C-alpha angles and dihedrals in degrees: 000000000000124000087249088062096057109092110251092225093056092051090047091051093050092045088051095049091048093048092048090052093049092048094046095053117022113190141199128205115224123182119207102183095268102054143341117260122210103205132184106240092224087063092062110097096183141318123234125191151170129185117332099346136066133192120217113210115207131201090245087063095254121137123209118197114201134173091240116115122236091254088066092056091043092054090045101046112032089084088060095058100274122138131196105233097173137007087265104036136066115177138198109234088214093066098049110124100178145335118233123202094191114116093356124319127314141163130224111215127206093260091057095260119141114212126191120233114217121235089244093054098042098092093048090051096045087048091052095047094041096235100131 
C-alpha cells in the first residue's frame, strides 16, 4: 500500500489523536541507575538537588534519584510552569498549597513539604504568583 492509497482523512485523524495525547500529558524520561522512568510532568511535585545528583519528588510519594544536575531539570521543566526557587529546589506551580512569609519566604507543597525560597529568587516568585 502506498501513502497515496491511505485516505487523507484517516491520516489526519490519527495524527490529531497522537498530537492531542502528547499535548495533554507531556512526559520526561529519567534514569535512576536501575531503570528509565517515563513520567508525566504533571506528576512531578518538585525536584531537589545538590552536586551531580537530583531527586525528583512525585505526587504518589515516590522519589527518583538521578545523576542529572538541577540545571538539566530547570531547562526541561521551566516551559511547563516550573520555577527555581532556591539553588536546590525547582517547584511545579500546580502543586503549591500556600506561600508563607513567616521567617523568610517558604512554600508549602501538595505533598506537605515546606521548601525555602532564597532571597535571590523571591522577586521572581512574587512576580509569578502576582503578590507584589
